[in-house]
C-alpha positions as CSV (number, residue, x, y, z in Angstrom):
1,X,-3.5,-41.5,-53.5
2,X,-1.5,-39.4,-51.4
3,X,0.9,-41.5,-49.2
4,X,1.7,-40.1,-45.8
5,X,5.4,-39.9,-44.8
6,X,6.7,-40.4,-41.1
7,X,7.7,-37.2,-39.8
8,X,11.7,-36.9,-39.8
9,X,13.1,-36.7,-36.2
10,X,15.3,-33.9,-35.5
11,X,19.0,-34.8,-35.4
12,X,20.2,-34.0,-31.6
13,X,22.3,-31.2,-31.1
14,X,26.1,-31.5,-30.8
15,X,27.5,-31.4,-27.4
16,X,29.6,-28.2,-26.8
17,X,33.2,-28.8,-26.5
18,X,34.7,-29.4,-23.2
19,X,36.6,-26.3,-23.1
20,X,33.2,-24.6,-23.4
21,X,31.7,-26.3,-20.7
22,X,34.6,-25.6,-18.3
23,X,34.1,-22.0,-19.1
24,X,30.4,-21.7,-18.4
25,X,31.2,-23.8,-14.8
26,X,34.0,-20.8,-14.1
27,X,31.8,-18.1,-15.1
28,X,29.6,-18.8,-11.9
29,X,32.3,-19.2,-9.5
30,X,33.6,-16.0,-11.1
31,X,30.7,-13.9,-9.9
32,X,30.3,-16.0,-6.5
33,X,34.2,-15.7,-5.5
34,X,34.5,-12.2,-4.4
35,X,31.5,-13.0,-2.2
36,X,32.9,-16.0,-0.7
37,X,36.3,-14.3,-0.4
38,X,34.9,-11.4,1.9
39,X,32.3,-13.6,3.8
40,X,35.1,-15.7,4.9
41,X,37.4,-12.9,5.7
42,X,35.0,-10.7,7.2
43,X,32.8,-13.7,9.1
44,X,34.4,-16.9,9.3
45,X,37.8,-16.4,9.9
46,X,36.9,-14.1,13.1
47,X,34.9,-16.8,14.4
48,X,37.8,-19.7,13.5
49,X,40.5,-17.2,15.4
50,X,38.0,-16.7,18.5
51,X,37.5,-20.5,18.8
52,X,41.4,-20.8,18.4
53,X,42.0,-18.4,21.2
54,X,39.5,-19.8,23.3
55,X,41.5,-23.0,23.9
56,X,44.8,-21.3,25.2
57,X,45.7,-19.4,28.0
58,X,48.4,-16.9,28.4
59,X,50.0,-18.1,31.5
60,X,53.0,-16.2,33.4
61,X,55.0,-19.2,33.0
62,X,55.4,-20.9,29.7
63,X,53.2,-18.0,27.8
64,X,50.5,-19.3,25.5
65,X,49.5,-22.5,26.2
66,X,46.7,-25.2,25.3
67,X,44.6,-25.9,27.9
68,X,41.1,-27.4,26.0
69,X,38.2,-26.2,27.3
70,X,39.2,-24.9,30.7
71,X,38.2,-21.1,29.8
72,X,34.7,-22.8,28.7
73,X,34.5,-24.3,32.0
74,X,35.8,-21.0,34.0
75,X,32.9,-18.9,32.0
76,X,30.3,-21.2,32.8
77,X,31.1,-20.6,36.7
78,X,31.9,-16.9,36.3
79,X,29.4,-15.1,38.5
80,X,29.9,-11.5,36.8
81,X,29.5,-13.3,33.5
82,X,26.2,-14.8,34.2
83,X,24.7,-11.7,36.3
84,X,25.7,-9.7,32.8
85,X,23.4,-12.2,30.9
86,X,20.6,-12.0,33.4
87,X,20.8,-8.5,33.4
88,X,20.5,-8.1,29.3
89,X,17.7,-11.0,29.5
90,X,15.8,-8.7,32.2
91,X,16.3,-5.9,29.3
92,X,15.2,-7.8,26.8
93,X,12.1,-9.2,28.4
94,X,10.8,-5.8,29.0
95,X,12.5,-3.5,26.4
96,X,11.7,-5.6,23.3
97,X,7.9,-5.9,23.7
98,X,7.4,-2.0,24.8
99,X,9.6,-1.3,21.8
100,X,7.9,-3.7,19.6
101,X,4.6,-2.8,20.2
102,X,5.0,1.0,20.0
103,X,6.3,0.5,16.7
104,X,3.1,-1.7,15.5
105,X,0.7,0.9,16.7
106,X,2.4,3.8,14.9
107,X,2.5,1.4,11.7
108,X,-1.5,0.6,12.2
109,X,-2.2,4.0,12.5
110,X,-0.1,5.1,9.8
111,X,-1.6,2.4,7.4
112,X,-5.2,3.4,8.5
113,X,-5.3,6.6,6.2
114,X,-7.0,8.3,9.0
115,X,-4.3,10.4,10.3
116,X,-3.4,13.8,8.9
117,X,0.1,14.4,7.7
118,X,1.0,10.9,7.6
119,X,4.3,11.9,5.5
120,X,5.1,14.3,8.4
121,X,4.9,11.6,11.3
122,X,6.4,8.9,9.4
123,X,9.5,11.0,8.9
124,X,9.5,12.3,12.4
125,X,9.5,8.8,13.9
126,X,11.9,7.5,11.8
127,X,14.3,10.5,12.3
128,X,15.6,9.2,15.8
129,X,17.1,5.6,14.2
130,X,19.0,8.4,11.7
131,X,20.9,10.6,15.0
132,X,24.1,8.1,15.8
133,X,24.4,6.0,19.0
134,X,27.0,8.2,20.4
135,X,25.3,11.3,19.9
136,X,22.1,9.7,21.3
137,X,23.1,8.4,24.1
138,X,25.4,11.7,25.2
139,X,22.4,13.6,24.8
140,X,20.2,11.7,26.6
141,X,22.8,11.3,29.4
142,X,23.0,15.1,29.9
143,X,19.3,15.2,30.0
144,X,19.5,12.1,32.9
145,X,21.8,14.5,35.2
146,X,20.5,15.7,38.2
147,X,23.3,18.0,38.7
148,X,22.8,19.5,35.2
149,X,20.4,18.9,32.1
150,X,16.9,18.5,32.0
151,X,16.1,16.7,35.3
152,X,18.6,18.8,37.2
153,X,16.6,22.2,35.9
154,X,13.2,20.7,36.7
155,X,14.4,20.0,40.1
156,X,15.7,23.4,40.6
157,X,12.6,25.1,39.1
158,X,10.0,23.5,41.1
159,X,11.4,22.3,44.0
160,X,11.2,18.8,43.4
161,X,13.5,15.9,43.5
162,X,12.7,13.6,40.8
163,X,14.5,10.2,41.1
164,X,18.0,9.6,39.8
165,X,17.8,8.2,36.6
166,X,21.7,7.4,36.4
167,X,21.2,5.5,39.7
168,X,21.8,1.7,39.9
169,X,18.1,1.4,40.4
170,X,17.4,3.0,37.4
171,X,20.4,2.8,34.8
172,X,18.9,-0.2,33.2
173,X,15.3,1.4,32.7
174,X,17.4,4.6,31.2
175,X,19.1,2.8,29.0
176,X,16.0,1.1,27.8
177,X,14.4,4.3,26.9
178,X,17.6,5.4,25.0
179,X,17.5,2.1,22.9
180,X,13.4,2.2,22.4
181,X,13.8,6.0,21.2
182,X,16.2,5.1,18.8
183,X,14.6,2.0,17.3
184,X,10.8,2.7,17.3
185,X,11.4,4.1,14.0
186,X,13.5,1.3,12.5
187,X,11.0,-1.3,13.5
188,X,7.8,0.7,12.9
189,X,9.0,0.9,9.0
190,X,9.4,-2.8,8.6
191,X,5.9,-3.2,10.0
192,X,4.8,-0.3,7.9
193,X,6.1,-1.9,4.7
194,X,4.7,-5.2,5.2
195,X,1.3,-3.7,5.7
196,X,1.3,-1.8,2.4
197,X,1.9,-5.2,0.5
198,X,-1.7,-6.5,2.2
199,X,-4.2,-6.5,-0.7
200,X,-6.8,-3.7,-0.4
201,X,-9.4,-6.2,-1.5
202,X,-9.1,-7.8,1.7
203,X,-10.2,-4.9,3.8
204,X,-12.7,-4.3,1.2
205,X,-14.5,-7.4,1.6
206,X,-14.0,-7.6,5.3
207,X,-16.0,-4.2,5.3
208,X,-18.7,-5.5,3.3
209,X,-19.0,-8.6,5.7
210,X,-19.3,-6.0,8.5
211,X,-16.2,-6.2,10.2
212,X,-14.9,-3.1,12.2
213,X,-11.7,-1.4,12.3
214,X,-10.2,-3.8,15.6
215,X,-11.4,-7.0,13.5
216,X,-9.8,-6.2,10.8
217,X,-6.6,-5.4,12.5
218,X,-6.9,-8.8,14.4
219,X,-7.8,-11.0,11.6
220,X,-6.2,-9.5,8.3
221,X,-3.5,-7.2,9.3
222,X,-1.8,-9.1,12.2
223,X,-1.7,-12.4,10.5
224,X,-0.4,-11.3,7.0
225,X,2.7,-9.0,8.9
226,X,3.5,-12.0,11.2
227,X,6.8,-12.7,9.4
228,X,7.9,-9.2,9.7
229,X,7.1,-9.0,13.6
230,X,9.2,-12.3,14.0
231,X,12.0,-10.6,11.7
232,X,11.9,-7.4,13.9
233,X,11.9,-9.4,17.0
234,X,14.9,-11.7,16.1
235,X,16.5,-8.3,15.0
236,X,15.7,-6.8,18.4
237,X,16.9,-10.0,20.7
238,X,20.2,-9.8,18.8
239,X,20.5,-6.2,19.3
240,X,19.7,-6.8,23.1
241,X,22.4,-9.3,24.0
242,X,24.9,-7.2,22.0
243,X,24.1,-4.1,24.4
244,X,27.4,-2.1,24.6
245,X,27.4,1.6,23.3
246,X,24.9,3.0,25.6
247,X,26.5,1.5,28.8
248,X,30.0,2.3,27.6
249,X,29.1,5.9,26.7
250,X,27.0,6.3,30.0
251,X,29.4,4.9,32.4
252,X,31.5,8.3,33.0
253,X,28.4,9.9,34.0
254,X,27.5,6.8,36.5
255,X,30.4,5.2,37.4
256,X,28.4,3.9,40.5
257,X,26.1,2.4,38.5
258,X,27.5,0.8,35.5
259,X,30.5,-1.5,36.3
260,X,32.7,-3.3,33.6
261,X,30.4,-6.4,33.5
262,X,27.3,-4.4,33.1
263,X,26.5,-6.5,30.0
264,X,28.2,-9.4,28.3
265,X,29.8,-7.4,25.6
266,X,31.2,-4.8,27.9
267,X,32.6,-7.8,30.1
268,X,34.1,-9.1,27.0
269,X,35.4,-5.8,25.9
270,X,37.1,-5.1,29.6
271,X,38.5,-8.5,29.7
272,X,40.3,-8.0,26.5
273,X,41.3,-4.7,26.7
274,X,41.4,-3.1,30.4
275,X,42.5,-6.9,31.8
276,X,44.6,-8.4,29.1
277,X,43.0,-11.5,28.9
278,X,42.1,-12.2,25.5
279,X,41.7,-16.0,25.7
280,X,39.1,-16.0,28.3
281,X,37.6,-12.5,26.3
282,X,36.9,-15.0,23.2
283,X,35.8,-17.7,25.5
284,X,32.8,-15.4,26.9
285,X,32.1,-13.8,23.6
286,X,32.0,-17.6,21.8
287,X,29.6,-18.6,24.8
288,X,27.5,-15.1,24.3
289,X,27.0,-15.9,20.2
290,X,25.7,-19.4,21.2
291,X,22.8,-18.3,23.6
292,X,22.3,-15.3,21.2
293,X,21.7,-18.0,18.3
294,X,19.8,-20.6,20.7
295,X,17.3,-17.9,21.5
296,X,17.2,-16.2,18.1
297,X,16.2,-19.7,16.7
298,X,13.9,-20.6,19.1
299,X,11.9,-17.5,18.6
300,X,12.2,-18.1,14.5
301,X,11.0,-21.7,15.0
302,X,8.2,-20.3,17.1
303,X,7.0,-17.7,14.7
304,X,7.3,-20.2,11.6
305,X,5.3,-22.8,13.4
306,X,2.4,-20.0,14.6
307,X,2.9,-18.8,10.8
308,X,2.2,-22.6,9.4
């Protein structure tokens, strides 16, 4: 009769020596170190330095002195600053939905498979994003001019008087047109990329159930790309609050319409480089960064809540 022997337990592996363990732990930091150094240098250090500057004031007598939160109190009571904030808020409320709506319609048209020459249209719509902002703004600025460019030529050729698109009442809409022309293709690419990863089996199942194209868009496509829409909205909100290039480049063409406090970023630039008020400029920049962060975070939370 054969007697079964109990299985012999495997001997545990000996722990690696301490020197080897230390070498492994430092290997990860070796890969992460360059990123941390660059991140601290180009992101954290400017923020910390701006906060430091905002707590001081350069006075005629006594030089740079610590004033605590006095600069923040002054900024919160600054009508020029809040006027600039209100201007970009109006710009955001009108331009961002219009731009994202056009980009979404174009992305849905390209994804439908019924558009002839899809590759040509995709490249054509994306091409303005490849044009530098300076070149695009100068191009549109000269077209807007009533004494030169497209508007002036139309007035002369047809004997009509088109509105001055660089006047105080129209300049914000003119800037919105430039930004929309530049970034429709960028947002279209975000939406189109999200649409391309939606499983085609969902469309086939919906068509079998008798759903039309509008029902497929409303019930399948839009919910599937909600995350991409939220991301594009956040990027557009941040870009609106950072509006600077277009007003600064158009200002020589519209001196009476675009003032030095036209947008918060332009106001900060003017305070720092023209007024030599570096401390107060840093304060305005910090407050504007906090406002942008709060609005973007609120939009993100709302989008995530709907997605959940």
